Structure formats: C-alpha cells, structure tokens
PLY file of the C-alpha trace (Angstrom):
ply
format ascii 1.0
element vertex 538
property float x
property float y
property float z
element edge 537
property int vertex1
property int vertex2
end_header
115.34 101.73 91.25
118.87 99.91 92.48
121.23 98.52 89.69
120.70 95.31 88.20
121.92 91.59 90.00
124.39 89.99 87.95
122.00 87.12 87.12
119.47 89.57 85.70
121.74 91.29 83.75
122.50 88.45 81.77
118.62 87.17 81.61
117.90 90.47 80.31
120.95 90.35 77.38
120.29 87.00 76.76
115.66 88.12 75.97
116.45 91.36 74.48
120.10 91.58 72.76
120.56 90.15 69.29
123.53 88.47 68.13
126.97 87.58 69.63
125.70 89.59 72.58
122.93 87.70 73.35
124.37 84.17 72.49
127.41 85.50 75.19
124.62 85.89 77.92
122.82 82.79 77.52
126.03 81.15 77.39
126.52 82.61 80.82
123.38 82.39 82.03
122.44 78.51 80.95
124.56 75.83 82.89
122.32 76.35 86.01
119.52 78.40 84.76
116.96 77.00 86.83
112.84 77.81 86.10
111.44 76.61 89.61
112.48 78.74 91.82
111.81 82.11 89.54
109.60 84.42 91.11
106.50 86.29 89.62
108.91 89.44 87.64
111.49 87.41 86.18
108.64 84.53 85.17
107.26 87.23 83.09
111.06 87.87 81.21
110.78 84.11 79.87
108.72 84.72 76.80
110.83 87.31 75.26
113.41 84.63 76.09
111.75 81.58 74.35
111.28 83.85 70.84
114.98 84.96 71.37
116.25 81.13 71.87
114.24 80.48 68.60
115.49 83.49 66.30
119.12 82.41 67.40
118.92 79.12 66.99
119.59 77.87 70.14
118.73 74.49 71.40
117.79 73.35 75.06
115.95 71.09 76.74
114.25 74.01 78.74
112.37 75.20 74.91
108.99 72.99 75.86
108.57 74.91 79.22
109.51 77.80 77.92
106.85 77.54 75.47
104.32 76.16 77.37
104.85 79.81 79.59
104.57 82.03 76.58
101.23 80.00 75.65
99.58 80.53 78.57
100.46 84.39 78.60
98.88 84.37 74.98
95.37 83.33 76.37
95.24 84.96 79.36
95.79 88.18 77.62
93.31 87.07 74.92
90.74 86.71 77.16
91.06 89.62 79.24
91.40 92.26 76.69
88.30 90.38 74.50
86.49 91.01 77.74
87.73 94.43 78.01
86.96 95.48 74.30
82.64 95.60 74.94
83.39 98.24 77.90
85.56 100.19 75.63
83.31 100.59 72.77
80.23 101.47 75.12
82.36 103.70 76.68
82.91 105.21 73.36
79.01 105.44 72.47
78.86 107.46 75.48
81.35 110.50 74.51
84.02 109.16 77.03
87.55 108.46 75.48
89.89 105.84 76.57
93.74 105.65 76.94
95.53 102.48 76.94
98.34 102.41 79.34
101.29 99.76 80.25
101.20 96.57 78.98
97.60 96.99 76.97
99.18 99.87 75.59
102.14 97.92 74.28
100.05 95.11 72.97
98.08 97.61 70.79
101.10 99.42 69.61
104.47 97.44 69.73
104.44 94.10 69.94
102.79 92.04 66.82
102.62 88.98 69.57
99.98 88.93 72.60
101.90 85.75 73.88
105.26 88.24 74.76
104.10 90.41 77.41
102.24 88.84 80.41
99.70 90.90 82.01
98.58 90.71 85.66
96.14 93.30 85.09
94.89 95.85 82.11
94.93 100.04 83.11
92.75 102.13 81.22
92.96 105.92 81.08
89.92 108.41 81.16
89.83 111.92 81.87
89.36 112.82 85.51
85.70 114.54 84.88
84.47 111.33 82.87
85.03 108.97 86.10
81.73 109.57 87.45
80.32 108.61 83.73
82.30 105.71 83.59
81.70 103.81 86.69
77.73 102.76 86.42
79.62 101.50 82.61
81.93 99.57 84.22
79.39 97.54 86.54
77.18 97.14 83.93
80.11 95.30 82.08
80.61 93.30 85.45
83.28 95.12 86.98
83.32 95.95 90.43
85.54 98.05 92.46
87.98 96.20 95.05
86.71 96.46 98.75
85.35 99.95 98.49
81.62 100.94 97.53
81.47 102.44 93.74
80.75 105.66 94.29
83.06 106.25 97.11
86.07 106.38 93.76
85.13 109.94 92.86
85.32 111.61 95.96
88.20 109.95 97.96
89.85 107.75 96.10
90.64 110.32 93.63
92.48 112.05 95.99
94.67 109.79 97.02
96.11 107.84 93.81
96.21 107.58 89.94
93.66 105.08 89.63
91.38 102.14 91.39
91.05 98.19 90.83
87.89 96.74 89.45
87.47 93.08 89.13
85.24 90.78 87.34
83.45 87.45 88.23
86.11 85.82 86.26
88.80 87.52 88.50
89.82 89.73 85.72
91.67 93.03 86.99
90.78 96.52 85.36
92.80 99.56 86.76
91.14 102.60 86.21
92.95 105.48 85.97
91.97 109.18 86.08
96.12 109.72 86.17
98.70 108.14 84.30
101.20 108.84 86.91
101.58 107.93 90.28
103.71 110.99 90.79
101.71 113.76 89.38
98.00 113.49 90.26
96.96 117.34 89.38
94.49 118.27 87.49
96.24 119.59 84.68
98.86 116.70 84.72
97.50 114.70 81.67
96.83 117.39 79.52
100.02 116.74 77.86
99.98 113.42 77.34
96.42 113.32 75.69
97.11 115.96 73.52
100.20 113.28 71.61
98.01 109.87 72.21
97.91 108.09 69.00
95.28 106.28 67.57
95.43 102.07 67.84
92.82 99.74 67.21
92.06 96.05 69.73
90.23 93.33 68.14
88.66 95.96 65.68
88.24 98.66 68.83
89.55 102.15 68.26
90.94 103.24 71.36
94.21 105.81 72.23
97.92 105.43 73.14
100.38 107.42 74.46
103.27 108.68 72.51
106.67 106.22 72.51
107.89 109.25 74.80
105.54 109.27 77.42
104.73 105.47 77.34
108.49 104.98 78.15
108.40 107.44 81.13
105.26 106.19 82.36
107.14 102.51 82.43
109.88 103.81 84.06
108.59 106.29 86.95
106.16 103.22 87.63
109.49 100.74 88.26
111.00 103.68 90.43
108.05 102.53 93.04
107.96 99.56 95.86
105.84 96.93 94.01
105.90 92.88 94.18
105.72 92.75 90.76
107.64 95.15 89.19
110.73 92.65 88.73
112.44 93.29 85.73
109.35 94.07 83.62
110.08 97.51 82.77
113.76 97.06 81.57
111.98 94.73 78.99
109.04 96.70 78.13
111.50 100.31 77.57
113.60 98.13 75.01
110.05 96.59 73.22
109.10 100.78 73.04
112.57 102.02 71.61
112.82 99.44 69.38
109.48 99.91 68.19
110.09 103.88 68.20
113.83 103.28 66.29
115.07 106.99 65.44
112.19 108.65 65.23
111.95 108.52 69.07
111.29 112.28 70.71
114.59 112.05 73.52
113.84 115.87 74.01
109.94 115.36 74.74
110.93 112.54 77.14
113.02 115.06 78.98
111.17 117.83 78.74
108.28 115.58 80.72
110.29 113.90 82.96
110.93 117.49 84.37
107.10 118.83 83.99
106.12 115.58 86.40
109.34 115.95 88.69
110.34 112.40 87.74
113.82 112.86 86.65
115.47 110.97 89.62
113.57 108.09 88.39
113.74 108.67 84.72
117.77 109.41 85.47
118.27 106.13 87.20
115.95 103.90 84.43
117.97 105.24 81.27
121.27 104.83 83.12
120.61 101.34 83.37
119.43 100.80 79.85
122.50 102.24 78.47
124.96 100.49 80.92
123.48 97.06 81.08
121.11 96.78 77.89
123.67 98.65 75.67
120.91 101.00 74.27
121.75 104.20 72.45
120.45 106.70 75.40
121.90 109.95 74.60
124.01 111.36 76.82
123.10 114.98 76.92
119.75 113.61 78.08
120.97 111.84 81.07
123.39 115.18 81.37
120.14 117.52 81.77
118.00 114.69 83.69
120.89 115.08 86.15
121.44 118.47 86.36
117.47 118.43 87.89
118.01 115.33 90.46
117.84 117.37 93.99
118.45 115.80 97.47
114.68 115.52 98.00
114.24 113.78 95.21
116.56 111.15 95.78
115.33 110.99 98.93
111.78 110.68 97.54
112.79 108.01 95.22
114.72 105.41 97.25
112.00 105.74 100.04
109.20 104.80 97.32
111.40 101.89 96.30
111.24 100.45 99.96
108.15 98.18 100.81
105.91 100.15 103.55
106.01 98.02 106.29
109.98 98.95 106.21
109.51 102.35 106.61
109.31 104.32 109.66
106.40 106.55 110.57
108.50 109.51 109.88
109.33 108.66 106.42
106.23 108.29 105.76
104.85 111.28 106.68
107.97 112.76 104.13
106.29 110.52 101.14
102.97 112.27 102.24
103.92 115.47 102.00
105.59 114.49 98.83
101.97 113.46 97.26
100.44 116.21 98.75
102.73 118.62 96.56
102.46 115.93 93.67
98.54 116.50 93.82
98.36 120.33 93.69
99.22 122.77 90.72
100.57 126.04 92.48
102.95 123.34 94.49
104.39 120.51 92.02
107.33 123.00 90.90
107.74 124.77 94.01
110.96 124.06 96.78
109.52 121.04 98.79
109.42 122.81 101.67
107.31 125.39 100.13
104.59 122.71 100.74
104.89 122.68 103.91
102.33 125.19 104.86
99.45 124.04 102.66
100.30 120.52 103.93
99.58 121.19 107.91
96.71 122.99 107.05
95.07 120.38 104.85
96.80 117.61 107.29
95.67 119.35 110.51
91.70 120.18 108.51
92.20 123.79 109.15
90.83 126.72 107.06
93.12 129.17 108.37
97.49 129.19 108.93
96.12 130.37 112.45
93.72 127.11 112.41
96.40 125.00 111.05
99.26 125.80 113.87
96.57 125.68 116.67
95.91 121.85 115.75
99.33 121.44 114.95
100.57 122.74 118.79
97.40 121.16 119.69
98.75 117.67 118.18
102.61 118.59 119.31
101.13 118.55 122.91
99.65 114.82 122.60
95.90 116.14 122.42
95.42 117.10 125.91
91.40 116.94 126.78
92.24 120.11 128.94
93.38 122.09 125.77
90.40 120.74 123.70
88.18 122.48 126.33
90.00 125.89 125.87
90.08 125.42 121.52
87.58 125.98 119.41
88.77 123.05 117.15
85.84 122.23 115.27
84.95 125.24 114.56
88.32 125.98 112.81
87.12 124.46 109.46
84.00 126.00 107.91
81.40 124.20 106.90
78.64 125.37 104.84
75.52 124.90 106.14
73.75 124.20 103.17
75.72 121.33 102.32
75.16 119.37 105.30
71.84 117.21 105.56
69.13 118.47 108.21
68.48 116.17 111.52
66.34 112.70 110.85
69.36 111.83 108.01
70.88 108.39 108.72
74.38 107.85 107.20
75.41 104.09 106.37
76.75 102.10 103.44
73.25 102.06 102.18
72.61 106.16 102.50
71.61 108.04 99.10
74.50 110.35 97.82
72.68 113.10 99.40
73.16 112.19 102.90
77.15 111.94 102.74
77.76 115.00 103.36
77.17 113.83 107.34
80.63 112.65 106.67
83.22 115.57 107.05
87.45 115.23 107.24
88.55 112.66 108.96
87.16 109.50 107.46
88.58 106.77 105.09
86.93 105.23 101.96
83.35 103.54 101.95
83.78 99.85 102.41
81.27 97.40 101.96
79.54 97.51 105.64
80.78 101.30 106.84
83.69 103.41 107.09
86.92 103.92 109.18
87.72 106.71 111.19
91.19 108.09 109.70
93.36 109.36 112.21
93.34 111.06 115.52
89.85 112.99 114.86
86.54 112.66 112.62
83.59 114.64 112.31
79.81 114.07 111.49
77.68 117.11 110.97
73.87 117.52 110.23
71.79 120.72 109.80
69.81 122.20 112.55
66.32 123.47 112.47
65.91 126.99 114.14
65.57 127.29 117.85
66.82 123.30 117.90
66.01 121.09 121.01
67.97 117.95 122.39
68.96 116.07 119.55
69.29 112.29 120.34
72.78 110.34 118.40
72.66 106.69 117.86
76.26 105.44 116.73
76.36 101.92 115.58
79.69 100.26 114.78
83.02 98.84 116.35
86.51 100.09 117.44
89.74 98.20 115.73
90.81 95.92 118.12
93.61 93.34 116.70
94.87 90.01 118.57
96.91 90.99 121.57
95.95 94.59 121.35
93.96 96.80 123.98
91.12 98.94 122.79
91.62 102.50 121.97
89.28 105.04 124.12
87.08 106.52 121.48
85.27 109.96 122.78
82.36 111.50 121.62
82.45 115.74 121.87
79.89 119.03 120.95
82.36 121.70 120.80
84.25 122.21 124.26
81.82 119.22 125.93
82.66 115.75 125.78
79.41 113.73 126.06
80.53 110.42 126.20
83.77 107.78 125.89
82.61 104.46 124.64
83.56 101.75 127.31
87.34 101.12 127.67
87.10 97.81 128.94
84.65 95.96 126.27
85.90 94.38 123.48
84.03 94.88 120.26
80.98 93.17 118.94
79.79 92.82 115.50
77.94 96.00 116.10
77.58 97.99 118.93
75.20 100.50 119.46
75.51 103.88 121.42
73.09 106.80 122.15
74.21 110.09 123.02
72.07 112.69 124.54
73.00 116.24 123.09
71.57 118.80 125.26
70.09 122.26 123.53
72.09 124.80 125.44
75.40 123.17 123.50
73.80 124.04 120.31
72.24 127.68 120.60
73.99 129.64 118.36
74.74 127.13 115.50
73.61 126.37 112.20
75.13 122.94 112.40
75.49 119.90 114.82
79.56 118.93 114.52
80.06 115.57 116.35
83.51 115.49 116.69
84.55 111.45 117.28
87.90 111.54 118.93
90.16 108.01 118.62
93.41 108.06 121.42
96.04 106.95 119.85
95.01 105.20 116.42
96.56 101.85 115.46
97.88 101.81 111.59
97.50 97.77 110.83
100.99 98.14 109.46
102.57 99.67 112.68
102.15 96.56 114.71
102.46 93.66 111.80
98.64 92.85 111.07
98.36 93.33 107.65
100.12 95.98 105.05
97.32 98.69 106.10
98.94 101.88 106.55
95.49 103.76 107.28
95.39 105.00 111.44
92.20 103.32 112.23
89.85 103.74 115.41
86.46 103.50 114.51
84.24 101.54 112.03
80.90 103.18 111.36
78.17 100.84 110.61
75.36 103.55 111.29
74.77 107.22 112.53
71.47 109.09 112.81
70.47 112.35 114.49
67.23 113.31 115.48
65.19 115.88 117.44
64.17 114.68 121.00
60.92 114.87 121.63
61.27 115.26 125.50
63.57 118.48 124.64
61.28 120.30 122.67
0 1
1 2
2 3
3 4
4 5
5 6
6 7
7 8
8 9
9 10
10 11
11 12
12 13
13 14
14 15
15 16
16 17
17 18
18 19
19 20
20 21
21 22
22 23
23 24
24 25
25 26
26 27
27 28
28 29
29 30
30 31
31 32
32 33
33 34
34 35
35 36
36 37
37 38
38 39
39 40
40 41
41 42
42 43
43 44
44 45
45 46
46 47
47 48
48 49
49 50
50 51
51 52
52 53
53 54
54 55
55 56
56 57
57 58
58 59
59 60
60 61
61 62
62 63
63 64
64 65
65 66
66 67
67 68
68 69
69 70
70 71
71 72
72 73
73 74
74 75
75 76
76 77
77 78
78 79
79 80
80 81
81 82
82 83
83 84
84 85
85 86
86 87
87 88
88 89
89 90
90 91
91 92
92 93
93 94
94 95
95 96
96 97
97 98
98 99
99 100
100 101
101 102
102 103
103 104
104 105
105 106
106 107
107 108
108 109
109 110
110 111
111 112
112 113
113 114
114 115
115 116
116 117
117 118
118 119
119 120
120 121
121 122
122 123
123 124
124 125
125 126
126 127
127 128
128 129
129 130
130 131
131 132
132 133
133 134
134 135
135 136
136 137
137 138
138 139
139 140
140 141
141 142
142 143
143 144
144 145
145 146
146 147
147 148
148 149
149 150
150 151
151 152
152 153
153 154
154 155
155 156
156 157
157 158
158 159
159 160
160 161
161 162
162 163
163 164
164 165
165 166
166 167
167 168
168 169
169 170
170 171
171 172
172 173
173 174
174 175
175 176
176 177
177 178
178 179
179 180
180 181
181 182
182 183
183 184
184 185
185 186
186 187
187 188
188 189
189 190
190 191
191 192
192 193
193 194
194 195
195 196
196 197
197 198
198 199
199 200
200 201
201 202
202 203
203 204
204 205
205 206
206 207
207 208
208 209
209 210
210 211
211 212
212 213
213 214
214 215
215 216
216 217
217 218
218 219
219 220
220 221
221 222
222 223
223 224
224 225
225 226
226 227
227 228
228 229
229 230
230 231
231 232
232 233
233 234
234 235
235 236
236 237
237 238
238 239
239 240
240 241
241 242
242 243
243 244
244 245
245 246
246 247
247 248
248 249
249 250
250 251
251 252
252 253
253 254
254 255
255 256
256 257
257 258
258 259
259 260
260 261
261 262
262 263
263 264
264 265
265 266
266 267
267 268
268 269
269 270
270 271
271 272
272 273
273 274
274 275
275 276
276 277
277 278
278 279
279 280
280 281
281 282
282 283
283 284
284 285
285 286
286 287
287 288
288 289
289 290
290 291
291 292
292 293
293 294
294 295
295 296
296 297
297 298
298 299
299 300
300 301
301 302
302 303
303 304
304 305
305 306
306 307
307 308
308 309
309 310
310 311
311 312
312 313
313 314
314 315
315 316
316 317
317 318
318 319
319 320
320 321
321 322
322 323
323 324
324 325
325 326
326 327
327 328
328 329
329 330
330 331
331 332
332 333
333 334
334 335
335 336
336 337
337 338
338 339
339 340
340 341
341 342
342 343
343 344
344 345
345 346
346 347
347 348
348 349
349 350
350 351
351 352
352 353
353 354
354 355
355 356
356 357
357 358
358 359
359 360
360 361
361 362
362 363
363 364
364 365
365 366
366 367
367 368
368 369
369 370
370 371
371 372
372 373
373 374
374 375
375 376
376 377
377 378
378 379
379 380
380 381
381 382
382 383
383 384
384 385
385 386
386 387
387 388
388 389
389 390
390 391
391 392
392 393
393 394
394 395
395 396
396 397
397 398
398 399
399 400
400 401
401 402
402 403
403 404
404 405
405 406
406 407
407 408
408 409
409 410
410 411
411 412
412 413
413 414
414 415
415 416
416 417
417 418
418 419
419 420
420 421
421 422
422 423
423 424
424 425
425 426
426 427
427 428
428 429
429 430
430 431
431 432
432 433
433 434
434 435
435 436
436 437
437 438
438 439
439 440
440 441
441 442
442 443
443 444
444 445
445 446
446 447
447 448
448 449
449 450
450 451
451 452
452 453
453 454
454 455
455 456
456 457
457 458
458 459
459 460
460 461
461 462
462 463
463 464
464 465
465 466
466 467
467 468
468 469
469 470
470 471
471 472
472 473
473 474
474 475
475 476
476 477
477 478
478 479
479 480
480 481
481 482
482 483
483 484
484 485
485 486
486 487
487 488
488 489
489 490
490 491
491 492
492 493
493 494
494 495
495 496
496 497
497 498
498 499
499 500
500 501
501 502
502 503
503 504
504 505
505 506
506 507
507 508
508 509
509 510
510 511
511 512
512 513
513 514
514 515
515 516
516 517
517 518
518 519
519 520
520 521
521 522
522 523
523 524
524 525
525 526
526 527
527 528
528 529
529 530
530 531
531 532
532 533
533 534
534 535
535 536
536 537
C-alpha cells in the first residue's frame, strides 16, 4: 500500500471532501480529466464524484456520463442483492447466521443510496462449522463454486484461503467466506467479530454486519494485498465508515484488533494516507501505537503481498507461504516468524515428527535422488490410520462418493470438475489391504501437465523403496492415458495399507513459465484410480 499518486489524490478529495477542499481538488483535476482511459478501480469512484459535484453545485459537461455510471451501479447492486436475499432467508431458516462484508455491509449499514458503492461481487460470511451445511443451500439457490467440485471446499480450500467464489447462471458472483480476513485464518480468528456484529436489514431481510471498527479494519487489511481491482475503493469505503460512525468510532478497538490479527503494518499505512491526504482525524496515539507493532518481517510481508504473483521470486512466494502458515494456527500467530519455521517445514514436508521433517528436507535439498529414496522409508514418515482409508476395490475420481475420497492422502490440490492435480514433487494414494493380501493391480488414468514448448516431466510410481514404473517420457499427453501397475505381494507383507507414491520430477508452476497465473507446482492430472486384488496372485 504505497502513497497516492497526485491525480488519484485530487480525484479522491474531489469525490469525498466537502466545501472549499473539494472545489479546490476538482479545479486541479478538471481541465484534463478524461473518463475514457480510467481503469476499473478508478471508475468505481465516479458515483461518489457525481454526488459530490451535484452537492457542490458544480456544472460540468461530464455530469450526464457520470450519472450513467452511477445509475448502472445502482441497477447492478439491486439485481445482485435482491438475488442474494432468498438465500440469506433460507440460511437463517436452517439456523445458519450470516454476516455481510465489505461493499454489501456498507450498503446495509452506512450508505443510503445503492448507486454510490459499485460491487463486483457480494461477500457473505458464515461460521466455519456451518460451511458444509451452507453448500447444498447455495446449490439449491443456483450458485456453483468456480472451477472446483463443491465438496472440495470443506477439506481443502478452507485450509488455503478465507473464502471461495460462487457464481450463478446470470453471472452474479458470491464470495462465501468462513473467515473475514485473508490475514487471519485461525479457528478462533472471528470470535470477536461475531460478538461485536450489529444487526442490519436488506430488502426487509435481517442479517449482521461488522461493527464500524471491524469493518474499517477489514477494508484496510484487504487493500494491502495485490489485486487488479482494488484501486482507490478502500479509501472511499474508509471515509464512508468513519463519517457514518462519527465521534463514536471506536479507535481503541481498531488498534487492538489490528494487533490481534497482526495487520498493524497495513493499518498503519492506510491510516497514514487517510490522515495525510484526506484530512481525516486519525488520532496520533493510534498511529504511534500501531507503529510500535510494525516489525521488519511485517513490513517485508506487506510489501511482497502488494506485488502481483508473477512478479515474485520462488523464495519470496515461500516466505509468504510461511507467513500464511503462521496466520492459520492459533499456537503460532503471535510467536516470532522464525519460531513457526519448524512446524512449517514439518507440515510442508509431509512428516509427523521433526526427525521425519528433517529427513524429507534433506532429501529435497539433495535433489531427491533415487538412490537415497531407496534407503529412506519416506512413505512411512507420516502415519495413516488404517480405519480412515477405503479398502481395495475403491475407485476414486470426480464422481466418487465421499467415503472414497480418503484414498487421496497428502500432495494433492483441490478437486476440479474432471479430476485432481498432484501438488509439488510427491503425492500419495492409499488403500486398506485385506489380511494376507496377494498381488494388487493399480490402474491410473490421467495425463501430465504439458504447456506448449515445455518438455514433459517424468512421473514415477513407488511402493515403499521400490519403483514400480515410470510414465513413458517421450509420449505426449492424451485426453486420458491409462497405466496399469502390478504390486507384488512381497512388497505388501506386514503392512496394513497399500501406499502408492507418485513422484514428479521437477513439477511445473504455470506462473513460473508465464503460461498463466496459477502458482501451483503441477505434475499429474489424475482422472481416475483403482486398486484391486489380482486373482492370479491369490
């Protein structure tokens, strides 16, 4: 969150301030203010600019066009919010509380005119424990998750972000949140937010909104991360909140919540802009208190989060991943960042113990050589309770029942409509073995990630320290290739589970090669997998 550009400062002051300050800003901006080249973020300030010019009695040839932008925002907000209200009523009927965030909260609690706050989507918060019950109600209301299977959200996406986008047949987007902040995804993160929430109504439907301090905190913290559409909207939203609350605004709560959620650097930067560039009465003691909480790591994290993903190095992305890991665990949130490193390495290296994590880390640092894999019991470093794993004969794929999905162990990305990607250099599948198992046949259907001009990465299949097969390197991927593996009974003796390790040599992140903005390190796209007892081996 950097300082405002001079023209942006003039635009905001003309749209948001009153009297002579606004007139002076418009006078400085007006002569060469062209609406055509404005990007999406700046266009969202135009309804407020139109209202302010009318209040100031300023005549301008651009007013009709500004009125058109404002009318379009009013119409789109009406459609989106009226479409959402039946879903909110249905959720309440099922005992699921809802809380509006960001723009929807502003329209419900602070702004009397729906034309003044354009929205690209609606943000709706439910408690984490209510997500599974919310999904079928979303589907019944015509909302489907973007690009993934609905049931992927509960076990996977909830670990990686604060919410997920849904869309209906009309293209209206709803972001379902289970956490209010990107910066705090601990199980207990939103206890205080829910406790301080205030009742509100939209089109006669009751719901909740954050208290003014919590809403301002969310707006400013969200603006600190990189986005194509943030623009100047956060500044306008902040002034709307402060003016709506007036002298009763709780600055002490804002400061304490910023410390609790570790967003002091972002909030300090935002409040500095509001005080310096928009003449807002931000108390000096609040700025001083936040400044004392800003660490070197905090400044570094905020700076990197403001950069587009394709502008980050792999090491910078790992640093942000470490920060995000700490922010998702209660026991690490308020410890120094380096204290979170052992837990982070243990989790990211798929091991239950520090020794296991150290072995995997050393194995990766040496380039994951085959000779060392034959020596280390890598697939046994993370315990898998046999009763959690489906038995032989279970087929997994996009249409598999929920009970079958436990075949997927660590190393997988979320479920997409046609299958699932391996994530990183190694992934595992597991089936429960019957007593005295014989030979087992495993059938894998899928394809490898192969962007144009890139060589295919070898993919190996291992049982323990034995390599069963390698996906033929020269072949280009087809829509669906099938590989059959035979697992000899001797490799399974003494083990309750068949654990198949899928090893990807040098997985590719599409972002790193400029293919698209996907930062996941991809290898094998698995459409279907099945393990069955071989009759010949009985």
